[in-house]
The first five atom37 places (N, CA, C, CB, O) and aatype in JSON, in Angstrom:
{
  "aatype": [12, 16, 2, 1, 0, 9, 3, 14, 16, 6, 16, 6, 2, 14, 6, 9, 6, 18, 15, 19, 8, 15, 7, 14, 8, 15, 8, 2, 7, 19, 6, 19, 6, 19, 15, 9, 13, 1, 10, 0, 7, 16, 2, 3, 6, 17, 16, 10, 6, 19, 6, 2, 1, 10, 7, 7, 15, 16, 9, 17, 6, 3, 16, 13, 14, 15, 3, 7, 0, 0, 18, 15, 6, 13, 9, 0, 16, 10, 0, 11, 3, 7, 9, 6, 5, 13, 6, 13, 3, 3, 14, 9, 19, 8],
  "atom_mask": [
    [1, 1, 1, 1, 1],
    [1, 1, 1, 1, 1],
    [1, 1, 1, 1, 1],
    [1, 1, 1, 1, 1],
    [1, 1, 1, 1, 1],
    [1, 1, 1, 1, 1],
    [1, 1, 1, 1, 1],
    [1, 1, 1, 1, 1],
    [1, 1, 1, 1, 1],
    [1, 1, 1, 1, 1],
    [1, 1, 1, 1, 1],
    [1, 1, 1, 1, 1],
    [1, 1, 1, 1, 1],
    [1, 1, 1, 1, 1],
    [1, 1, 1, 1, 1],
    [1, 1, 1, 1, 1],
    [1, 1, 1, 1, 1],
    [1, 1, 1, 1, 1],
    [1, 1, 1, 1, 1],
    [1, 1, 1, 1, 1],
    [1, 1, 1, 1, 1],
    [1, 1, 1, 1, 1],
    [1, 1, 1, 0, 1],
    [1, 1, 1, 1, 1],
    [1, 1, 1, 1, 1],
    [1, 1, 1, 1, 1],
    [1, 1, 1, 1, 1],
    [1, 1, 1, 1, 1],
    [1, 1, 1, 0, 1],
    [1, 1, 1, 1, 1],
    [1, 1, 1, 1, 1],
    [1, 1, 1, 1, 1],
    [1, 1, 1, 1, 1],
    [1, 1, 1, 1, 1],
    [1, 1, 1, 1, 1],
    [1, 1, 1, 1, 1],
    [1, 1, 1, 1, 1],
    [1, 1, 1, 1, 1],
    [1, 1, 1, 1, 1],
    [1, 1, 1, 1, 1],
    [1, 1, 1, 0, 1],
    [1, 1, 1, 1, 1],
    [1, 1, 1, 1, 1],
    [1, 1, 1, 1, 1],
    [1, 1, 1, 1, 1],
    [1, 1, 1, 1, 1],
    [1, 1, 1, 1, 1],
    [1, 1, 1, 1, 1],
    [1, 1, 1, 1, 1],
    [1, 1, 1, 1, 1],
    [1, 1, 1, 1, 1],
    [1, 1, 1, 1, 1],
    [1, 1, 1, 1, 1],
    [1, 1, 1, 1, 1],
    [1, 1, 1, 0, 1],
    [1, 1, 1, 0, 1],
    [1, 1, 1, 1, 1],
    [1, 1, 1, 1, 1],
    [1, 1, 1, 1, 1],
    [1, 1, 1, 1, 1],
    [1, 1, 1, 1, 1],
    [1, 1, 1, 1, 1],
    [1, 1, 1, 1, 1],
    [1, 1, 1, 1, 1],
    [1, 1, 1, 1, 1],
    [1, 1, 1, 1, 1],
    [1, 1, 1, 1, 1],
    [1, 1, 1, 0, 1],
    [1, 1, 1, 1, 1],
    [1, 1, 1, 1, 1],
    [1, 1, 1, 1, 1],
    [1, 1, 1, 1, 1],
    [1, 1, 1, 1, 1],
    [1, 1, 1, 1, 1],
    [1, 1, 1, 1, 1],
    [1, 1, 1, 1, 1],
    [1, 1, 1, 1, 1],
    [1, 1, 1, 1, 1],
    [1, 1, 1, 1, 1],
    [1, 1, 1, 1, 1],
    [1, 1, 1, 1, 1],
    [1, 1, 1, 0, 1],
    [1, 1, 1, 1, 1],
    [1, 1, 1, 1, 1],
    [1, 1, 1, 1, 1],
    [1, 1, 1, 1, 1],
    [1, 1, 1, 1, 1],
    [1, 1, 1, 1, 1],
    [1, 1, 1, 1, 1],
    [1, 1, 1, 1, 1],
    [1, 1, 1, 1, 1],
    [1, 1, 1, 1, 1],
    [1, 1, 1, 1, 1],
    [1, 1, 1, 1, 1]
  ],
  "atom_positions": [
    [[0.9, -1.03, -0.24], [-0.15, 0.16, 0.11], [0.81, 1.32, 0.11], [-1.01, 0.01, 1.69], [0.3, 2.4, -0.19]],
    [[2.48, 1.31, 0.46], [3.08, 2.63, 0.05], [4.05, 1.79, -1.04], [3.94, 3.69, 1.45], [4.21, 0.67, -1.53]],
    [[4.64, 3.38, -1.07], [5.59, 2.9, -2.26], [6.92, 3.22, -1.62], [5.36, 3.73, -3.83], [7.82, 3.17, -2.45]],
    [[7.44, 3.63, -0.02], [8.32, 3.8, 0.24], [8.06, 3.63, 2.13], [8.76, 5.0, -0.57], [7.24, 4.34, 2.71]],
    [[8.89, 2.61, 2.82], [9.09, 2.21, 3.59], [9.99, 2.17, 4.46], [8.9, 1.71, 3.35], [10.57, 1.11, 4.26]],
    [[10.51, 2.75, 5.41], [12.35, 3.3, 6.46], [11.76, 3.44, 7.38], [13.51, 4.9, 6.22], [10.71, 3.91, 7.8]],
    [[12.87, 2.79, 7.73], [13.08, 2.85, 9.27], [12.4, 3.79, 10.45], [14.38, 3.14, 9.36], [12.96, 4.81, 10.86]],
    [[11.02, 3.3, 11.0], [11.18, 4.76, 12.07], [11.67, 4.38, 13.4], [9.65, 5.61, 12.42], [10.8, 4.94, 14.08]],
    [[12.46, 3.82, 14.24], [13.56, 4.11, 14.81], [14.4, 5.28, 15.04], [14.08, 3.5, 14.41], [14.67, 5.75, 16.14]],
    [[14.9, 5.81, 13.63], [15.57, 6.86, 14.08], [14.51, 8.36, 14.66], [16.57, 7.15, 12.79], [13.45, 8.64, 14.11]],
    [[14.96, 8.98, 15.57], [14.36, 9.93, 16.36], [14.58, 11.25, 15.73], [14.85, 9.88, 17.73], [13.69, 12.06, 15.46]],
    [[15.94, 11.4, 15.5], [16.2, 13.27, 15.4], [15.61, 13.05, 13.63], [18.61, 14.15, 15.7], [14.69, 13.79, 13.26]],
    [[16.09, 12.21, 12.81], [15.27, 12.37, 11.74], [14.26, 11.66, 11.55], [15.8, 12.3, 10.82], [14.57, 10.68, 10.86]],
    [[12.71, 11.68, 11.95], [11.47, 10.61, 11.57], [11.82, 10.29, 10.19], [9.78, 11.26, 11.65], [12.23, 11.16, 9.43]],
    [[11.64, 8.59, 9.7], [11.82, 8.07, 8.35], [10.07, 8.35, 7.94], [12.51, 6.2, 8.3], [9.15, 7.9, 8.62]],
    [[9.89, 9.17, 6.73], [7.84, 9.15, 6.72], [8.12, 8.14, 5.05], [6.51, 11.68, 6.41], [8.95, 8.13, 4.15]],
    [[7.04, 7.5, 5.36], [6.43, 6.31, 4.31], [4.83, 6.89, 3.74], [6.2, 4.55, 5.33], [3.72, 7.03, 4.26]],
    [[5.49, 7.13, 2.25], [4.47, 7.76, 1.15], [3.23, 6.65, 0.97], [5.34, 8.02, -0.49], [3.46, 5.51, 1.36]],
    [[2.23, 6.88, 0.54], [0.99, 6.48, 0.12], [1.77, 6.27, -1.17], [-0.38, 7.49, 0.25], [2.91, 6.68, -1.4]],
    [[0.67, 5.31, -2.28], [1.0, 5.1, -3.59], [0.07, 6.14, -4.41], [0.79, 3.54, -3.98], [0.17, 6.29, -5.62]],
    [[-0.78, 6.79, -3.67], [-1.77, 7.41, -3.82], [-0.53, 9.37, -4.22], [-3.04, 7.05, -2.11], [-0.91, 10.51, -4.45]],
    [[0.57, 8.91, -4.11], [0.92, 10.36, -4.08], [1.68, 10.75, -4.85], [1.37, 10.79, -3.08], [2.63, 9.97, -4.72]],
    [[2.02, 11.67, -5.83], [2.67, 11.65, -6.88], [1.99, 13.26, -8.13], [0.0, 0.0, 0.0], [1.04, 13.97, -7.8]],
    [[2.41, 13.36, -8.83], [2.11, 14.43, -9.86], [0.67, 14.34, -10.19], [2.97, 14.28, -11.18], [0.25, 13.19, -10.34]],
    [[-0.19, 15.32, -10.34], [-1.23, 14.88, -10.74], [-1.83, 16.47, -11.37], [-2.02, 14.01, -9.52], [-1.95, 17.53, -10.77]],
    [[-2.2, 16.04, -13.14], [-2.44, 17.7, -13.48], [-3.77, 17.52, -14.22], [-1.09, 18.58, -14.59], [-4.15, 16.45, -14.7]],
    [[-4.57, 18.9, -14.27], [-6.1, 18.81, -14.73], [-5.74, 20.28, -15.17], [-7.58, 18.45, -13.45], [-5.3, 21.11, -14.37]],
    [[-6.07, 20.65, -17.1], [-6.61, 21.99, -17.45], [-4.91, 22.93, -17.49], [-7.99, 22.6, -16.0], [-4.7, 24.13, -17.3]],
    [[-3.87, 21.77, -17.83], [-2.87, 22.16, -17.47], [-2.1, 22.77, -16.13], [0.0, 0.0, 0.0], [-0.97, 23.22, -16.28]],
    [[-2.62, 22.79, -15.06], [-2.06, 22.57, -13.9], [-1.3, 21.48, -13.22], [-2.8, 22.73, -13.35], [-1.85, 20.38, -13.21]],
    [[0.0, 21.59, -12.57], [0.58, 20.07, -12.38], [0.86, 20.63, -10.55], [2.42, 19.49, -13.69], [1.35, 21.46, -9.78]],
    [[0.15, 19.49, -10.74], [0.51, 20.23, -8.65], [1.02, 18.17, -8.05], [-2.33, 21.27, -7.14], [0.71, 17.11, -8.58]],
    [[1.87, 18.48, -6.78], [2.54, 17.33, -6.16], [1.92, 16.84, -5.19], [3.73, 17.55, -5.73], [2.08, 17.51, -4.17]],
    [[1.16, 15.77, -5.03], [-0.12, 15.32, -3.82], [1.08, 14.74, -2.85], [-1.63, 13.81, -4.39], [2.12, 14.63, -3.49]],
    [[1.15, 14.46, -1.84], [1.65, 13.86, -0.61], [0.72, 13.47, 0.34], [2.48, 14.66, 0.01], [0.02, 14.24, 1.0]],
    [[0.71, 11.84, 0.41], [-0.19, 11.36, 1.34], [0.33, 10.57, 2.07], [-1.21, 10.85, 0.92], [0.45, 9.41, 1.68]],
    [[0.99, 11.11, 3.85], [2.06, 10.35, 4.39], [1.76, 10.17, 5.68], [3.36, 10.91, 4.25], [0.75, 10.62, 6.23]],
    [[2.82, 9.37, 6.33], [2.31, 9.21, 7.56], [4.12, 8.78, 8.45], [0.83, 7.8, 7.49], [5.14, 8.46, 7.85]],
    [[3.97, 8.89, 9.61], [5.33, 8.24, 10.44], [5.18, 7.0, 9.62], [5.27, 7.96, 12.39], [4.12, 6.57, 9.17]],
    [[6.96, 6.23, 9.41], [6.69, 5.11, 9.0], [7.1, 4.08, 10.28], [7.4, 4.92, 7.64], [7.81, 4.15, 11.28]],
    [[5.97, 2.76, 9.44], [6.05, 1.55, 10.91], [4.86, 2.2, 12.08], [0.0, 0.0, 0.0], [4.81, 2.05, 13.3]],
    [[4.17, 2.8, 11.36], [3.26, 3.27, 13.04], [1.34, 3.28, 12.21], [4.0, 5.83, 13.92], [1.3, 3.41, 10.99]],
    [[0.6, 3.2, 12.64], [-0.79, 2.98, 12.41], [-0.81, 4.45, 12.76], [-1.72, 1.76, 13.28], [-1.97, 4.68, 13.1]],
    [[-0.11, 5.55, 12.85], [-0.94, 7.09, 12.28], [-2.07, 7.11, 11.31], [0.07, 8.04, 11.48], [-2.19, 6.58, 10.21]],
    [[-2.58, 7.59, 11.77], [-3.58, 8.92, 10.61], [-2.31, 9.29, 9.45], [-4.18, 11.0, 11.76], [-1.14, 9.65, 9.37]],
    [[-3.32, 8.95, 8.77], [-2.53, 9.96, 7.14], [-2.5, 11.88, 6.53], [-3.56, 9.23, 5.67], [-3.55, 12.52, 6.45]],
    [[-1.52, 12.31, 6.29], [-1.67, 13.89, 6.5], [-1.41, 14.1, 4.87], [-0.37, 14.79, 7.77], [-0.53, 13.5, 4.24]],
    [[-2.07, 14.79, 4.48], [-2.45, 15.47, 3.16], [-2.2, 16.79, 3.13], [-3.79, 15.35, 2.83], [-2.6, 17.77, 3.75]],
    [[-1.05, 16.48, 1.81], [-0.35, 18.16, 1.32], [-0.4, 18.17, -0.17], [1.54, 18.48, 1.8], [-0.25, 17.13, -0.81]],
    [[-0.66, 19.55, -0.84], [-0.67, 19.64, -2.12], [0.56, 20.47, -2.28], [-1.96, 20.16, -2.69], [0.79, 21.22, -1.33]],
    [[1.5, 20.52, -3.4], [2.25, 21.48, -3.89], [2.44, 21.95, -5.11], [3.11, 21.29, -3.62], [2.48, 21.18, -6.06]],
    [[2.58, 23.2, -5.24], [2.73, 24.1, -6.56], [3.49, 23.39, -7.13], [3.24, 25.52, -6.54], [3.93, 22.34, -6.67]],
    [[3.83, 24.01, -8.54], [5.0, 24.35, -8.91], [5.87, 25.53, -8.66], [4.9, 24.27, -9.9], [6.92, 25.32, -9.26]],
    [[5.89, 26.11, -8.34], [6.58, 27.16, -7.24], [6.62, 26.92, -5.89], [5.97, 28.4, -7.21], [7.32, 27.76, -5.33]],
    [[6.16, 26.12, -5.17], [6.68, 25.44, -4.01], [5.45, 25.8, -2.49], [0.0, 0.0, 0.0], [5.37, 25.35, -1.34]],
    [[4.93, 26.49, -3.01], [3.94, 26.74, -1.91], [2.8, 25.68, -1.56], [0.0, 0.0, 0.0], [2.02, 25.47, -2.49]],
    [[2.66, 25.25, -0.84], [2.26, 24.24, -0.67], [0.81, 24.15, 0.46], [3.47, 23.6, -0.35], [0.69, 24.9, 1.43]],
    [[-0.29, 23.0, 0.04], [-1.72, 23.09, 1.19], [-1.81, 22.07, 1.87], [-3.2, 23.18, 0.63], [-1.66, 20.92, 1.46]],
    [[-2.14, 22.55, 3.33], [-1.62, 21.18, 3.7], [-3.33, 21.34, 4.53], [0.29, 20.93, 4.77], [-3.99, 22.38, 4.67]],
    [[-3.74, 19.7, 5.04], [-4.75, 19.72, 5.53], [-4.81, 19.53, 7.22], [-5.35, 18.87, 4.78], [-4.29, 18.57, 7.78]],
    [[-5.6, 20.69, 7.99], [-5.22, 20.35, 9.1], [-5.81, 19.3, 10.11], [-5.17, 21.34, 9.53], [-5.45, 19.31, 11.29]],
    [[-7.07, 18.03, 9.47], [-7.37, 17.15, 9.76], [-6.79, 16.24, 9.29], [-8.24, 17.12, 9.73], [-6.52, 16.27, 8.09]],
    [[-6.5, 15.38, 9.93], [-5.78, 14.25, 9.13], [-6.52, 12.66, 8.71], [-4.5, 13.94, 10.06], [-7.48, 12.33, 9.4]],
    [[-6.2, 12.02, 7.95], [-7.04, 10.58, 7.21], [-6.92, 9.55, 8.12], [-6.39, 9.93, 5.69], [-5.84, 9.41, 8.69]],
    [[-7.77, 8.84, 8.34], [-7.48, 6.88, 8.98], [-7.24, 6.51, 8.06], [-8.63, 5.71, 9.64], [-6.89, 5.42, 8.52]],
    [[-6.95, 6.31, 6.2], [-6.46, 5.89, 5.88], [-6.06, 6.95, 4.7], [-6.88, 4.82, 5.92], [-6.67, 8.0, 4.49]],
    [[-4.85, 6.43, 3.93], [-4.47, 7.09, 2.68], [-5.73, 7.72, 1.66], [-3.63, 5.99, 1.91], [-5.94, 8.78, 1.08]],
    [[-6.48, 6.27, 1.8], [-7.36, 6.42, 0.76], [-8.71, 7.23, 0.76], [0.0, 0.0, 0.0], [-9.44, 7.51, -0.19]],
    [[-8.86, 7.61, 2.54], [-9.49, 8.52, 2.61], [-9.03, 9.85, 2.2], [-9.83, 8.45, 3.61], [-9.82, 10.73, 1.87]],
    [[-7.34, 10.05, 2.23], [-6.86, 11.52, 2.67], [-6.96, 11.68, 0.54], [-4.67, 11.7, 3.95], [-7.43, 12.75, 0.14]],
    [[-6.6, 10.87, -0.33], [-7.25, 10.63, -1.49], [-8.04, 11.66, -2.07], [-7.98, 9.63, -1.33], [-7.86, 12.79, -2.52]],
    [[-9.12, 10.75, -1.85], [-10.46, 11.29, -1.77], [-10.63, 12.78, -1.42], [-11.16, 10.54, -0.8], [-10.92, 13.74, -2.14]],
    [[-10.41, 12.7, -0.27], [-10.63, 14.22, -0.01], [-9.98, 15.76, -0.93], [-10.05, 14.28, 1.41], [-10.31, 16.92, -1.18]],
    [[-8.83, 14.76, -1.16], [-8.12, 15.92, -2.3], [-8.53, 15.55, -3.9], [-6.17, 15.87, -2.21], [-8.25, 16.16, -4.94]],
    [[-9.21, 14.43, -3.71], [-10.43, 14.75, -5.32], [-11.62, 15.44, -4.91], [-11.21, 13.16, -6.19], [-11.98, 16.4, -5.6]],
    [[-12.47, 15.03, -3.63], [-13.52, 16.05, -3.72], [-12.95, 17.2, -3.93], [-14.36, 16.16, -2.61], [-13.21, 17.66, -5.04]],
    [[-11.86, 18.21, -2.89], [-11.31, 19.4, -3.12], [-11.77, 20.05, -4.75], [-9.7, 19.13, -2.9], [-12.39, 21.04, -5.12]],
    [[-10.98, 18.7, -5.54], [-10.89, 19.62, -7.16], [-12.18, 20.02, -7.79], [-10.19, 18.69, -8.44], [-12.6, 20.96, -8.47]],
    [[-12.7, 18.69, -7.19], [-14.21, 19.16, -8.75], [-15.13, 20.22, -6.93], [-16.04, 16.41, -9.93], [-16.01, 21.04, -7.23]],
    [[-14.93, 20.13, -6.01], [-15.57, 21.71, -5.37], [-15.46, 23.28, -6.11], [-14.71, 21.99, -3.92], [-16.22, 24.09, -6.65]],
    [[-13.6, 23.11, -5.67], [-12.51, 24.4, -5.97], [-11.9, 24.12, -6.91], [-11.46, 24.78, -4.99], [-11.37, 25.14, -7.37]],
    [[-11.62, 23.03, -7.63], [-10.92, 23.47, -8.87], [-9.38, 23.16, -8.72], [0.0, 0.0, 0.0], [-8.87, 23.55, -7.67]],
    [[-8.45, 22.4, -9.8], [-7.33, 22.67, -9.26], [-6.26, 23.89, -9.36], [-6.88, 21.75, -9.53], [-5.05, 24.04, -9.16]],
    [[-7.28, 24.62, -9.74], [-6.15, 26.16, -10.39], [-6.59, 26.82, -8.59], [-7.12, 27.69, -12.56], [-6.1, 27.95, -8.64]],
    [[-7.09, 26.7, -7.48], [-6.82, 27.37, -6.09], [-4.8, 26.41, -5.43], [-8.78, 26.74, -4.73], [-3.93, 26.9, -4.72]],
    [[-4.85, 25.29, -5.98], [-3.34, 25.59, -5.66], [-1.99, 26.29, -6.42], [-2.94, 24.45, -5.46], [-0.84, 25.87, -6.34]],
    [[-2.3, 27.08, -6.94], [-1.21, 28.1, -7.6], [-0.59, 29.04, -6.96], [-1.67, 28.8, -8.55], [0.52, 29.53, -7.18]],
    [[-1.48, 29.31, -6.02], [-0.43, 29.93, -5.38], [0.52, 30.09, -3.98], [-0.78, 30.71, -5.52], [0.07, 29.83, -2.86]],
    [[1.71, 30.49, -4.2], [2.9, 30.37, -3.99], [2.86, 30.45, -2.49], [3.73, 31.3, -4.74], [3.97, 30.02, -2.16]],
    [[2.14, 30.79, -1.28], [1.81, 30.89, -0.18], [1.49, 29.55, 0.64], [0.9, 31.71, -0.28], [1.27, 28.57, -0.06]],
    [[1.44, 29.42, 1.69], [0.5, 28.14, 1.96], [-0.85, 28.57, 2.35], [1.05, 27.18, 3.14], [-1.29, 29.68, 2.63]],
    [[-1.51, 27.13, 2.28], [-2.76, 27.2, 2.3], [-2.95, 26.38, 3.36], [-3.41, 26.92, 1.13], [-2.32, 25.34, 3.17]],
    [[-3.78, 26.36, 4.78], [-4.63, 25.13, 5.06], [-5.81, 25.12, 5.22], [-4.36, 24.56, 5.98], [-6.59, 25.78, 5.9]],
    [[-5.95, 23.64, 3.95], [-7.58, 22.85, 4.96], [-8.19, 22.67, 6.53], [-7.55, 21.35, 4.79], [-9.26, 22.1, 6.72]]
  ]
}
């Protein structure tokens, strides 16, 4: 269910587990990078972040019980607000 899993025992630089739903997403000529992640080796909830081509990011304050739920939230946000909302270079919090 993940594409990267790294040793969670490191405390200074905790390793991150990324969902298979993470990666580039484009629509109407706008491309963003979707990151759905949690601490590797845990059952923690998943965090959703979308980064634009300028390095600005949108981060959801709420976490998600599964990576699929986080991805569904991303898709629902696209349907509601459009991908253009992610073009800002200032961080946005959902």
